[in-house]
N, C-alpha and C positions, 0 to 999 in steps of 0.2 A: 548361931544364937545371936551374935552381935549384929549381924546383918538384919535379922528379923526384928530385933529391938529398935534399931535405927529407923527401919521402914515404918514401924508403928508410930514412933514418936515424931517422925517427920510429918506424917499425915495428921497427927494430933495437933502439932503446932501450926500446920498449914490451915486447918479448919478454924483454929482459934484466931489466927490473924484475919481470916476472912470475915469472921463474925465481928471483930473489933472495928473493921473498916466498912462494915455494912455490905460486904460482897456476898454473893451467893456461894455458899460453901460446897455446893454440888459440883461435880466434875464438869467442866466446860469442854465443848467440842473444840479441838485444836485443828487448825489448818496447818498441815505440814509445811515446813520451810522448803525452799527450792532444792536443798540438798537431800532432804528426806522424802520428798514426794516422788514415788516411783514413776508417776506419769510425766514428770518433767524430764526424766531420763530418756523417755521415748524421743523427745525432740533432739537430744544430743547424740544418741546412739552410743556405741561402745567401740572405741578404737581397737582394743585387743580382739574382740570378737570379729569385727569386720575384717581386720587384717588377717586373722587366722583363716577365715573361710575364703578370702580372696587368694591367699597363698595356696590353699588346698585345690583351687581351680574349679569351684562349684559354679562360677559364672561363665564357664567356657562354652556352655551349650544353651541354646535358646529353643523355646517351644514354638512349633508351628502346628496349628490345629484347624480343623474344619468343623463348623457347627451348623445345625439346622435352624429353622425359623423359631423353634422353641428354646434355643440356646443349648441344646444337648450336643455333646461332643460326638461327631461322626467318625473322625479319624484324627490322628495326631502323630507327630514325630519330633525328635530332637535333632537339631542341626548344629554343627560346630560353628561358633562365632568366628567370622573371617577376619575381624579387625579389632583393635583396641576399643574403638567407638561402640561396636556391637556388644562387647563384653561389659563396657560401662553401662550401656542401656539395660542389659540384663541385671547388673548389680543394682541399678536404681529401681528396677521392678521388684527385686527381692527386698530392698530396703523399704519401699513404699508399702509392700504387703506386710512386712514384719512390724511396721509401725502403725498399721491400720487396726481398726476394731475387728473383732472376730464375729462373723455372722452366726446367729443362733441357728440351731438345727435340731431336729427331733425325728422320731420314727414312730409309726403306728405298729403295735406289737404283731409279730407273726402269728400269734395264737388268737388274735381278735377275729370274731366271726365276720364272714364276708359281707353280710348285710349291714352290720354295725360299722365296718370299715368304710363302706360306701357312704354311709351317713356322715361319718367323721370327715371324709374327704370333701363331701358336699359343703359342710359347714366351714371347713378350712378355706375352700375356694371363695365362699361368700365374704369371709373376713379379710384375707390377705392374698386372694387370688388375682387381684387387679393392681395396676399401678396406683400409687397414692402419694400425696404430699404430706410429709411428716416433719415436725420440728425436731432436729437432732441436737441434743445437748452436748457440751464439750466433754471429751473423754475423761473419765475418772469420777463422775458424779459429784459428790460434795468435796472431793479432793482434787478436782480438776483445776486447770489454770483459770484464776478469776478474771483474767483479761480476755479470755476466749468467750465468744458469744454463740448462742444457739443459731443454727442455720436451718432454713427450710429447704428440704431436698425431695426430689421425686424418687420414690422407692420402687424398685422392680418387684413384681409379684413373687410369691414363694415358688421355688423350683424343685422338681423332683430330683432326688439323687439317683442317678441311673444305676449305679452298681449296688445299691442297697434297696431291697424291696420295701415299698411303702414308707420311704424316708424323704424328708424335705429339708431344704436349706433356704433360710430367709435372707433378705438383704438388710436385716436389722440386727443389731447386737442386743444382748440380754438387758443391758441397762436401759436402752430405749424402750423395749417392750415393757419393762417393769415400771417405768416412770412416765411414759407418755399417756396423757388422758385419752387421746384418740384411740389408743390400743388397749384400753382397759377391758373391754368385753373379750378381746382375744386373749389377753393375759389371764382373765378369769377362766376362760374356756380351757386354756392350757393347764391350769392348776387342777380343775375338776377332772379332766381326762387323765392327767398324770396320777392323781390320787386314786382314781378308779383302776389304774393299771393298764389303761388302753394305750397310753402314749408314754414314751421315754424320751426325755430331753437329753441329748447326747451329742457331743462334738462329732462333726462329719468324719474326721480321720480316726476317731475312736471306734467307729463302726466297721472299719476295714478288716482288722484281724479276724473277727468271727466270720465275716463273709469269705475271707481267704481260706479259712479252715474248712468251710463247707460241711458242717456236721450233719448227721442224720439222726432221726429220733431214737434209734437203738444204740447209739454210741455211748461209750463211757469217756467222759471228758474231764480233764484236769486243768484248772486255772490256777497257776502257781502263785501269782501276786494279784489277787482279785480285787481288792478294795480300790475305789469305792463301789464298784459293782456294775457299772453300765455294760461292760463287755460280757460279764457273767450273765446278766439278765438277757442279753441278746442270744447267748448260747442256750440258756435255760428255756427260752421260748420255743426253740426248735426241738429240744429233747423232750419237752412236755407233751408233744404230739404222740398219739398212739402209733405204734410201729405198723400195725395192721388192723383191719376192721375187726371189731369185737373186743379190742383191748379196753379194759376198765381202769388201767393205770399206766404210767410211763414205763417203758422197758429199759431206757437208758437213764443216765444221771450225770450231774456235774459236781465234781469235788472242787469247791472254791476255798482257796487257802490264802492266808495273809499272815506274815510274821508278827504283826502288831495286833494283839487281841482286841484292842479298842477299835481299830479300823475294821476288824472282822465283824464286830457287832454292828457297825455302820453298814457294812456290806449286807448283813442279815436284814436290816431294815429296808434297804434298797430292793432286794429281791422278794421281799414279803408281798409286794404288790402283785406279783405274778401268781402267787398262791399255788405253787407247784410243790409236790412232795419229792421231786427228783433232784434234790439239792442236798449236799453234805458239806457244811462249812467247818473248816478246821483252822487252827492257828499253830504254825510251826515254821521254823527257818526253812525256806524253800530249798536252800542248798543241801539240806539233809532230809528232804521229804522221803518218807518210806517207799521203797520199791516193792510193789506187789508182783509176784511171779504169776505167769499164766497158769491157769488150771488145766491139768491133763488127767482125764479119767477120774475127776473128782479129787485129785491130789494136787498139791503145789508142784509147779514145774521145777525142773532141775536147773534150767538155764535162767540166769538173772535178766530176764527181759520184762518190760512193763506190760500192764494190761490195758492202758488207755489208748483209745482209737485216735483221740485228738488231745494235744497238749498246747496250752497257750502260756507263753512266758513273756508277759508284758512287764518287763523288768524295771526296777527303779532306775531313773536316769537323771541327767543334769537338767533336762527339760527346756533347752534353749529353743525348741520348736514351739513352745507355748507362750512366747513373748507377747502375742496379741491379747491374751487374757491374763497373763502374769507379767506385768511391766517390770517387776523387780528383777527379771532376768537381765535387763540392760545394765543394772548396777552390779549384780553379783556374779556375772559370768567370769569364769576363769578356765583356762585350758586344763588346770589341775583337776577340775571337777570330773572330767571324763576319765582321767587316769585313776582317780580315787574310786570310781565306780566300776571300772573295767573288770577287776578281779571278781567282784560280787556278781556282776552280770554274767560273766562266763561260767562261774560256778553254778548259777541257777540254770543256765542253758544246758550245761553238762548233765545235771540231775534230770532236767526235763527230757533229754534224749534217752536217758536210762529208763524213765517211766513210760516211754512210748512203746507200744507194741510193734512188732514187725509188720509193715504195711500201713502203719499209722503215720500221722503227720504232726510235726512240731512247728508252731508259729512263734517266731522271735520278733518282738516289736519294742520300740522305744518312741518317745516324743522328743527325740534329740536328732540333730543333724550331724553330729560329730562322728566321723568314721571310727574313732577309737572305741566308741560305745556301740557301733553298728557293724560295719564290715569286718573289723578286727575280731570281734567276738564270733561272728559266723565263720570266718576263715579258721580260727583256732578250733572251733567245733568240728569242722569238716576234716581238718588235719588229724585230730585225735581219733576220729571215728574209723579211720582206715578203710574208707569206701562204704561204710554201712549207712551213711547219710548222704542224701543228694538234694541240692537246691531244685525247687520246682518253679516253673514259669506259670503264672496265673493271669497275667495282664490280658491276654486274648479272651479269657473267659469272663472278664468283668468290664463290660462296655461302659465308657464314660469315666473310668478311673485313669487319671493322668498321672503316671508314676515314672520317674526317671530311673535309668539303670543304676545298679550299685557300682561303687568304685572298686577298681582292681588294684589300685595303688593309692597311697596317701602319705602325708608327711607327719612325722612325730614332732610336735612342738609343745614345749612345756616350760613353766616357770620353775625355777629352782627353789622358790619359796611359796608358801601358801598365801592366799588373800589376806589372812589375818596378820601374818608376818610382814607382808608388804605394807599393809595399812598401819601397823604399829610403827614401822620404820619411817613411813611418810609423816605420821603424826609427830614423831620424835624430831624429825628434821624439817618440819614445816617452817615457813617464813615466820609464823607467829612465835614458835618455840625458839627459833634462832634469835629473834629480837629480844625475847625474854632473857636468854642466856647472855646476850650482850649487855642488857641492863644490869643483870646481876654482877657481871664482871666489872662493868664500869663503876658500880656502886662500891665494890670492894676496893677498887684501885684508886678512887678519888681520895681516900684517906692516906694514900702513900704517894706524896708528890714526887718522891724520888723515882718512882716507877713509871712516869708519864711516857717515857720512850717505849717502855714495854707495852703500855696500853695501845700506843699508836701502831706498833708492829702487830699487836694482837688483832686490832680492828682491821688492819690490812689483810692479815691471814684469814679473818672471818669473811671479808669481802671476796677473797679468792675462793674460799670454801663455798660461798653462795653460788658463784659462777659454776664451779664444778658440780654442785648439787643440782642446779637447774639442768645441767647437761647429763645428769645421771639417768639411767633407764627408768627409775621409779617415778620420775617427774613427768613422764609421758602419761598424762591423765587419760582415763577412759573416756572423758568428755571431749578429748581432742578430736576434731573432725577428721575423719579418714578421707583423704583426697589424693589418691595415687595419680601420678602423671600418666601412667600407662599400665593397664592390667596385663600387658604382654611382656613388660620388663620385670622378669623374675628376680633380678638382682635388687631392684628398687623395692619390690614387695618383701624380699627377705630382710632388707635393711629396716623396713617399717615394722616387721614382725619383731626383729631383734630390739628395736628401739622401745617396744612396749614391754620388754623384759622377758620375752620368750626365746628359747634356745632350740635349735633343730638338731635332732639326733638321727643320723643317717642309718646307723645300725645299733643293735643292742650293746655292742662293745663300746660305743661312744657314750653310753649312759653312765654317769658317775655312780660310785657305789652307794652314796647317800640317797640316790633317786631310784635305785633298782627295786625298792619295795613298792614304788608307784608305777614307774614305767617298766613293765615286765616284758618278757620276750614276745608274748602273744599280742602285744600292741602293734607290732610291726607288720607291714603288708606281706603277702605271700611272695615266694620266690618266683622268678620267671618260669620255672619248671612247674610250679603249682597252679599258676594262673589259669591255664587252659582246662584243667580238671575241676577246679573249684566253681567256675561259672558264676562269679560274684555279680555279674551283670544281671542275673535273675532276681537279685534283691530289688526291692521297690522303695525308692526315695520319693516321698511326697513333699514338694516344696510349696511354701505359702502362696507364691505368685501364680502357680499353675491352675489351682482350682479354688482360689480365695478361701483357703483353710489354714490350719496350723501346719507346722512342720512335723513330719512323721517318717518312721522307717519300719518296713515289714519284710521279713524273710520267711519263706515257707520251705521246710525241709521234710523229706520223706525218708522213713527208716526202711531201707530196701533189703536189709539183711541183719541177722543177729550180730552183735559185737563179738569179734573173735578174741582170742586170748591176748593178742598184742594190743588191740583197741581197749580192752578192759584194763590192761596194765597202764596204758597211756592215760586213760581217764582217771585212774586212781592216783597216779603220780601228779597229774595236772591239778586235781582237786586238792591234794596235800600242799602243793606249791601255792595255790591261790589262797588257801586258808592261812598259810604262813604270811603271805603278803598282806592279808586283811588284818591279822593280829599285830604285825609289826609296823604297819604304815602309820604315818603321823595323823592322817585324817581317816578314821575308820568309819565304815557305814556310808550312809547317804549324805550328800551335802545338804545344807539348810534349805536350799531352794526346793528340792523335791519333797522334803518333809513338810514344808509349809504348804506346798501345792496340795498334797494329799490331805493334810489336816483341814485346810480351808474347804476342800470339797466335802469332807466328812461333816464339817460344821453346817454346811449348807443343807445337807441331807437331814441332819438332826434338827435344825431350826426351822426348816421349811423355806418356801420362796420369800415370805415376807419377814423372815427373821423371828417368827414367833416360836416359842418353845414347843417341843413335840408333845409334851404332856403324856397322858397315860398310854396313848397309842404310839408314842415315839420311841426313841432309842432306849430309854431307861426301862422299858417293858417289852423289849423285843422277844417274843415267844416266852416271856417270863423267865429268861435266863440270867440277865445281867446282875440282879441283886445278889445272887448266890455264887457268883463266879470269882469272887476275890477271897483269898485265904486270909484269916484273921490271925495276926501275930499275938504272942503272949502279952504284949503291952497294950493290946486292943487296937492297934493300927492296922490298916489294910496293907497287905503284901502286894507287890507289883506283879506277882505271878498269878496265873489263873488256876483255880482248883479243878480237879478231875470231876467231870459230871457226865459220865458215859450213859448211853442208852442201855437199859436192862429190860428183860421180858416182863410182861404183866402177869401177875400171879393168877391162878385159876379162881381163887375166891373173889377176885374183882371182875374178871372177864366173863365167867360163866353166867352170872345174873344178867349182864348186859346182853349176851347172846339171846337169852330167853326173852328179855323185855323188848328188844328191838327186832327180834326175828332175824338175826344175822346168819347168813348162809355160810356154814363151816367149810363147804367144799370149795367155793370160789374165794373165800376170804379167810386166810389162815390166821390163827391166833397169834402166831409168832411175828406178825407184821405190826403188832401193837406193842409199844414200849413206854416206859417212864424214864425220867432222869434219876440217876443213882443218888444224887444229893437232894432230891426233892421229897415232898411228903405225899407223892402220888396224886396230886391234885389234877394233873393233866395226863391224859393218855394220848400218845402220838402215833400217827399212822406212818409206817415206813414202807417203801416199795419193796417188792420181792427182789429186784436187782440190787438195791442198796443192802438189804439184809444178807443176800448171798455173797456178794463181792466184797463187802466191807465189814459188816457187823460180825458175820459168822467166821471171818478170817482174822478176827482179833485186831483189826485195823485201829480200833479205838485205843489200844494199849500203846500205840506208837505216836499218837498225835493228841493235841487238846481239841476236843470236839466242842464246837460253838453251837451249832444248830443243825437240825435235819428234820425231814418229814413235815407233817402238818398236825395241828391239834384235831383229834377226832372226838374225844370226849373230855368234858370238864366236870369236876365234882360240883354237885348241886349245893347251893347255899340255903335252899328251902327244903323243908321236909316233904318228900313225896315218895312214890313207890320205888323209883330208881335212884341209885346213889349218884349216877353220872348223867348229865344231859349231853345232847349232841352239840358239837361246836360248828359254827358256820365256816370256820377256816378250812376244815377238811370234809365238809358234808358232801361235796360233789363226788368224792371217792368212796364214801361210806354208803350213801343212799342207794346206789344200784344193788347193793347186797342186803338191803333191809326188806323184810316182808311184813313187819308190824310197824305201827305208828308212822306210816307213810301214806300221804294222800296225793293223788295226781289231780291237778286243778287245771281248769280252762283258763284262757287268758284274762277273762274278767275277774275271776276269783283270785288269780295270782296278783293282779294289780291291786285288788282290794287288800290283800295281805301286806302290800308295801305302804299302805297309808300310815302316817305317823301316829305313834301312841297305840293305845289299846283300841281294838276294833270289836264291836259287838258281833256275835255270831249271826244274828238276824240279817246283817248286811250282805251275807253271802247267798249263793244259790241254794236251793233246797237240798240238792244232793250233797253239796259241800257241808251244809249245816248238819246233816245226818251223820256224816263220817266224823266230824269234829266232836259232836256231842257224845259219840260212842267212846271217846278217849278219856282216860283219867287225867288228873292234873300232872303236868310235866311237859317235857319237850317232845315235839314231833316234827316231821319233815313234810314240806310241800314242794312237789316237783311240777314244772310246767309240762303240760301234755305235749308229747312228741319229743321231749328232751330228757326223759327220765334216766337214760343210760349214757348221756353225753357229758363226760367230765370236763371237756374243753369249754363248752359254752357256759357252764356253771349257773344254770337257771334252776337253782334249788335254794329253798329258804328253810332256816330253822325257826320254828314257831314255838310259842309257849301256851299251853292250855291253862287258862286261869281258873281259879276257884269259881268265879262268877261265870256268867254266860258270855265269855269274851276270850279273845286271843290277842297276842302281840308278837312282833318279830324280835328275834335276838340277833340283830344284824347292826353293824356300824353304819353311820351315815354315809361314809364313802362307798360302802358296798351297796347301799340302797340307791345312791346316785348312779352307780354302774348298772345295777339291775334296770333302773328306769330308762337309761340310755338304750340298753339292749331291747327292752320292750317296745320303745318307740320305733327302733329300726325294724323289728319284726312286724309291727302293725303296718308300717309304711310299705314294707316289701310285699306283704299280703294284699295291700290295696293296689299294688302295681306301679307305684310312683313314689318318689321322694317329695314330701311336702315342702313347700317353700316357706321361708321365714322361720326355719327351725332353730336358728342361732339364738334368738332372744328367748325362746321357750326353754332351751336346755340350761341356760344360765338361771332363768327365773325358777324353774322347777327343781333345780339342784340345790 
C-alpha cells in the first residue's frame, strides 16, 4: 500500500515540477548509462563466463571444413588444437562470433504449394539474392554507442540453409532489415508473407530440433515447453499434411504445452497463421504432464508407456548461447544459473521420456552451452533409464549441419553465493560506501579530541581493509578483461576461475551441505565405466563461430524398450529428489534472463513487427478464448489461475439444422467432431480432428490439463436474421467444404478472382453460370471453391461469401487471408502460363 502511494505521489510531484519550469511533462526517452546499457557490456565481455568455458576446454578443438562455390559445406571435421596459440585463435573466433550481430533467418512453410514456393523464391532472389552495399547502423539501435558511426558494407546474398528445407539465412541482422530504407520493400514483403502464413521468421538453430525429430504426418507429437511457438509451427506444418491420398483432414496432431498460460496464448496466436486443426494447446507444469497409456484393443494399456511418437523437450535454460540477440547475457551470466535450472530441466526430460512410446524419439535441446544444462541432463536420463533410452547419431543425415560432439566429462564450477548476494555485498563494500563510512566516523570523532589517536588507528585499519577488499574475490569485476597467458596452463586457468569467485567440486562429496540443493549428484559427469555405453559424443553442440549462428545444444534419444521395474523406481526416486531440490533451493524456477527472453519474444508476437498493437486479430482475441479464461474472485479482481473451459459436444438441436441447411455428409463428417467451449455461450462451433477426439477428448485428457485451444472455427453464430442460425467460418472452411453438398459453388479462376475484390461485388460482374447459382441462394453464407481444388484442404483455395439482400455478394475474409489468396492465384496463373513473370516483387507489395 505504502509503495503504491509513494509511486503515485512521486509521479504527481514530478509532473507538477515539470509544469512549473516549462518542461514537457511527458516521459522522455532515456539513453542508458554505460553501466545499464547491455550493448556496452558486449565490448567488455564477462570474465567469469570466459574463464568458465576456457577451463571447460571448449576451445581445444578447431573446425576444418570444405565448401563449394555456393558456400555450402561439403565436409568438415574437428581437429585437436596442437598448441596454445591455436587454442587462443579458436577462443578469439568464439568471442568474435559471440559479440557479433545475429544474422536473420526464415523459412518458407513446408505446407506451402510448390508453385507458390517457386514464386516466393523468385521474389526473394530478386530482392536479396545478389551482393549489395548496405549502411549498417551501430548495434543496439537507439541504445547503441553514440560514438559509433554507421558503416557501408558489402553484404553477401541470402544463402539456403542446407539441413532445413526451404530455409534461408541472410547476412543482415533484424535491426538492419527493419531500419534500412534500401531494404524497405524486402521488409514489407517479409511482413506480408509472414502474416499470410507462408513464411516463418525463425533463428537458424531453432529450426534444428524439429528437423532432428524428423516427424511424419501421422505422428502424435508433444512439445513440452512450446512458447513462443516457432518450433511448434515447424512440427505442425508436417503433421498438417494428409497421411495418404484421399484424406480430408490430418491424421496426426501436435500437443503444445507451456507452464505459463499467458505464453500459451501467445503460442496460439503464432500457430494460428498455419490454420491447422491438428493442434491441442495446453497449460500445465511440464514436469507433471499427464502420461497417456497406449491403447490395446480399445482399452487403456496396463503398462505406463506414452503414446507420443515424437517428444520435444526444448527446456528453459540460462540462454548464454543467445548473447548475439540478448546482450544482457554478458552482464547477468552466472555459473549458478545452470545449477538452478538443472533440476527443472532433468525433471522435464524424465517426464518427456515417460510420455514417449516405445520406438519413438525424444529430442532434448537448450540454447545454452553449459554442460550442466546439457550433457549432465542427458547422462542422468540415460543412467535412470536402465538401457531403455539410447542416444541417436543424426549428423550424417543432415548435410551442412556443423555440430561438435558432446562432452564426456566436464568440471563443476559454482559460486557459493547468488548474483544478488554478491551484488549486495559489492555495493555494501564499494569504494563509495567505504568513503561514506569514513566520513561518518570522522564526523563523530571530531567532537572528541581525546580520541584522535583512535581515529588515526581506525583510518589505518580502514586503509588495510581497502587493500584486502581489493584482493577479495568479489572485486574481480565481470568487466575485467580475460587474458590468459596460455590456455594449456590448467593451473593458471584454475586460478583465474577461483579469482572470479568460483569453486571447483571434484565429486559430490566435496559439495558443502548448503550447496547440495543446487549442485545435485546428477550434475557430475559419468564414471569411466559409464562413458562407453552413454555415447555422449552423439550429442550435438552448435557453436556460434561454426555456422554464424547462436549457441545451441541438441540430443536425440530413442526409446528402444519399455521401462522395467528398476527404471520406473529410479525415475520415481529421481523425480522426488528433483522436486525437493526445486522446493528448497534459494533460487527457484527460471533465472531472470530466460524469463525476459521468452516474454520479449511473446511481446514481439503480440505487438507485431512495427510495435503496433495486435488489435482485434491479436492476442486479446485468439480464438475468442482469452477474455473468459480468468476466474473472478469475490472482490471482483482477476485470479492468476486459468478457468476450466473444456471442449464439449454440440447438442442435436444446434447441429441438426446445420446439417440440413449446408448439406453436410453424415457418413464422412461425424457430428462428434464439432464442439463448443464449456464456459461459452455456444457462439462458435469448433471442428476437431478424429485423431484428437479419439486420443485426447474421449480419453478425458481435458480433466488433467488446462486446455487453451484446439481445432478451428467451423461455424459462427449469425448476427443478422436469416434462415440459418450459424454461418460458415473462413478459419475452418477448407475442412468443412469437402463435406458440403448445399450452398457451395465451384468457380473458375476469373470468378474466384472477382470474389476477392474489396467490398461488396454486384452479381452482374460474374459469369452467367456463376450468377445463376448465386441468385438461387437465399440470404446468408455460402462457399466458393476454386475449380480443381475443391477437396484440397492444404492449398485452402476456398472462400466464405455472404449473399446480400440486394443483388450482390461480399467475402467474409480478413485482409491477411485475402493477400494470401491473391499470392496463390498469381502463382497458379503464372504456372499455367509456363513461366514466372518478371518484376513480380513490386506488384505483390502494391496489390497486397
